[in-house]
C-alpha positions as CSV (number, residue, x, y, z in Angstrom):
1,X,0.6,24.6,-5.5
2,X,1.3,27.2,-3.0
3,X,-0.9,25.1,-0.3
4,X,1.1,22.0,-1.0
5,X,4.6,23.7,-1.1
6,X,3.4,24.8,2.4
7,X,2.6,21.3,3.5
8,X,5.7,20.0,2.3
9,X,7.6,21.8,4.4
10,X,5.9,20.6,7.2
11,X,6.6,17.0,6.6
12,X,3.6,16.2,4.2
13,X,5.4,13.6,2.4
14,X,5.9,11.9,5.9
15,X,2.6,12.0,7.0
16,X,1.3,10.8,3.5
17,X,4.0,7.7,3.6
18,X,3.3,7.3,7.1
19,X,-0.8,6.9,6.8
20,X,-0.4,4.9,3.5
21,X,2.6,2.4,4.3
22,X,0.8,0.4,7.4
23,X,-2.4,0.4,5.5
24,X,-0.5,-1.6,2.2
25,X,1.7,-3.9,4.9
26,X,-2.1,-4.6,6.4
27,X,-3.3,-5.8,2.7
28,X,-0.1,-7.9,2.1
29,X,-0.4,-9.3,5.6
30,X,-3.8,-10.3,4.6
31,X,-2.7,-12.1,1.5
32,X,0.3,-13.6,2.9
33,X,0.1,-14.8,6.8
34,X,3.3,-13.0,9.1
35,X,3.8,-10.1,6.3
36,X,6.3,-8.2,8.2
37,X,9.6,-6.7,7.3
38,X,9.8,-4.3,10.5
39,X,11.1,-6.9,12.7
40,X,14.6,-8.4,11.9
41,X,13.0,-11.6,13.0
42,X,10.6,-11.7,10.8
43,X,12.0,-10.3,7.5
44,X,13.6,-13.3,6.0
45,X,10.4,-15.6,6.9
46,X,8.5,-12.6,4.9
47,X,10.6,-12.9,2.2
48,X,10.2,-16.4,1.9
49,X,6.7,-16.1,2.5
50,X,6.0,-13.7,-0.5
51,X,8.5,-16.3,-2.8
52,X,6.0,-19.7,-1.5
53,X,2.8,-17.2,-2.6
54,X,4.1,-16.8,-6.2
55,X,5.6,-20.1,-6.4
56,X,2.2,-22.0,-5.0
57,X,-0.1,-19.7,-7.4
58,X,2.2,-19.9,-10.0
59,X,2.0,-23.6,-10.1
60,X,-1.9,-23.2,-9.7
61,X,-1.8,-21.4,-13.0
62,X,0.2,-23.5,-14.2
63,X,-2.2,-26.8,-13.6
64,X,-5.1,-24.9,-15.0
65,X,-3.8,-24.3,-18.3
66,X,-2.9,-27.2,-18.5
67,X,-6.6,-28.7,-18.0
68,X,-7.4,-26.1,-20.3
69,X,-5.0,-27.2,-23.0
70,X,-6.1,-30.8,-22.6
71,X,-9.6,-29.8,-23.1
72,X,-8.7,-27.4,-26.4
73,X,-6.8,-30.6,-27.3
74,X,-10.1,-32.5,-27.2
75,X,-12.1,-30.0,-29.3
76,X,-9.3,-30.2,-31.7
77,X,-8.3,-26.4,-31.2
78,X,-5.0,-26.6,-31.8
79,X,-4.4,-23.1,-32.4
80,X,-5.2,-22.4,-28.6
81,X,-3.2,-25.4,-27.5
82,X,-0.1,-23.8,-28.9
83,X,-0.9,-20.6,-27.3
84,X,-1.6,-22.0,-24.2
85,X,1.6,-24.4,-24.4
86,X,3.7,-21.4,-24.8
87,X,2.4,-19.4,-21.8
88,X,2.3,-22.3,-19.6
89,X,6.3,-23.0,-20.4
90,X,7.0,-19.1,-19.5
91,X,5.1,-19.5,-16.2
92,X,6.5,-22.7,-15.2
93,X,10.2,-20.7,-16.1
94,X,9.2,-17.9,-14.1
95,X,8.1,-20.0,-10.9
96,X,11.7,-22.1,-11.2
97,X,13.4,-18.9,-11.2
98,X,11.4,-17.6,-8.2
99,X,12.2,-21.1,-6.2
100,X,15.6,-21.2,-7.0
101,X,16.7,-17.6,-6.7
102,X,19.4,-17.1,-3.8
103,X,18.0,-15.8,-0.7
104,X,18.8,-14.5,2.9
105,X,22.0,-12.8,2.2
106,X,20.9,-9.4,1.9
107,X,21.9,-6.9,4.6
108,X,17.7,-6.2,5.1
109,X,18.3,-9.9,6.7
110,X,20.9,-9.3,9.3
111,X,20.8,-5.9,10.0
112,X,19.3,-4.9,13.7
113,X,17.8,-1.3,12.3
114,X,16.5,-0.9,8.4
115,X,16.1,2.6,7.2
116,X,12.3,2.6,6.2
117,X,12.7,3.8,3.4
118,X,14.0,0.0,2.3
119,X,11.0,-1.0,4.1
120,X,9.1,0.8,1.7
121,X,10.7,-0.4,-1.1
122,X,10.0,-3.7,-0.4
123,X,6.2,-3.6,0.1
124,X,6.1,-1.9,-3.5
125,X,8.0,-4.3,-4.6
126,X,5.9,-7.2,-3.1
127,X,2.2,-5.0,-4.1
128,X,3.6,-4.8,-7.7
129,X,4.4,-8.7,-7.5
130,X,1.2,-9.5,-6.1
131,X,-1.1,-7.4,-8.4
132,X,0.6,-9.1,-11.5
133,X,0.1,-12.6,-10.1
134,X,-3.9,-11.6,-9.9
135,X,-3.8,-10.7,-13.6
136,X,-2.1,-13.9,-14.3
137,X,-4.6,-16.1,-12.0
138,X,-7.8,-14.4,-13.3
139,X,-6.7,-14.6,-17.3
140,X,-6.1,-18.5,-16.5
141,X,-9.7,-18.5,-15.2
142,X,-11.0,-16.8,-18.0
143,X,-9.3,-18.8,-20.3
144,X,-10.7,-22.0,-18.9
145,X,-14.0,-20.9,-18.6
146,X,-14.1,-19.8,-22.4
147,X,-12.5,-22.8,-23.2
148,X,-15.3,-24.9,-21.2
149,X,-17.9,-22.4,-23.1
150,X,-16.4,-23.4,-26.5
151,X,-15.3,-19.7,-26.9
152,X,-11.9,-19.7,-28.0
153,X,-11.6,-16.3,-30.1
154,X,-10.6,-14.3,-26.9
155,X,-8.0,-16.9,-26.1
156,X,-5.1,-15.4,-28.0
157,X,-5.8,-12.2,-26.7
158,X,-6.0,-13.8,-22.7
159,X,-2.7,-15.6,-23.3
160,X,-1.1,-12.6,-24.6
161,X,-1.9,-10.7,-21.5
162,X,-0.9,-13.4,-18.9
163,X,2.4,-13.6,-21.2
164,X,2.8,-9.7,-20.5
165,X,2.0,-10.3,-16.6
166,X,4.9,-13.3,-16.5
167,X,7.3,-11.0,-18.4
168,X,6.4,-8.4,-15.6
169,X,6.6,-10.8,-12.3
170,X,10.1,-11.9,-13.8
171,X,11.3,-8.2,-14.6
172,X,9.8,-7.0,-10.7
173,X,11.1,-10.2,-9.0
174,X,14.8,-9.5,-11.0
175,X,14.4,-5.9,-9.4
176,X,13.6,-6.7,-6.1
177,X,16.8,-9.1,-5.6
178,X,18.5,-6.8,-7.4
179,X,17.8,-4.3,-4.8
180,X,17.9,-6.7,-1.7
181,X,21.6,-7.6,-2.8
182,X,22.8,-3.9,-3.4
183,X,21.2,-2.4,-0.1
184,X,24.2,-0.8,2.1
């Protein structure tokens, strides 16, 4: 503990932050082309690219679940159809919220110099959003595979997992918008 305190006084957190932050941006950049909050000219485009990525992937999940619902209906698995319908509606609602959310009005997009902590916070929000998006996508694929294989026992659990992640995306996106709005 004493060693940590010594390092802390020498800018330990700054060293850690400076090492981790570029790696996080690079990873996000591999998923979202052009990802960069550093340059003023790229901030609005980055924000828009994040929203478009979320929207596209949620739309894919929605379509996959529609196919799953059709398959389950043909197999007379009505209980599965109801659960899938509920999660499909939740995904569609969040997708529409993301697509229709106001953007470009934050000081982040108009200021020449933005505090590094604000950029780091945006990276954190975006990484969390993409984490939850992966959970939804993977759960959708698992549900699809299970329905194809006639294994419907785990579908309710998977739809609940998706619902939790959809709710998390809604909350994180809302917090992200609040953060952007309240930047000074």
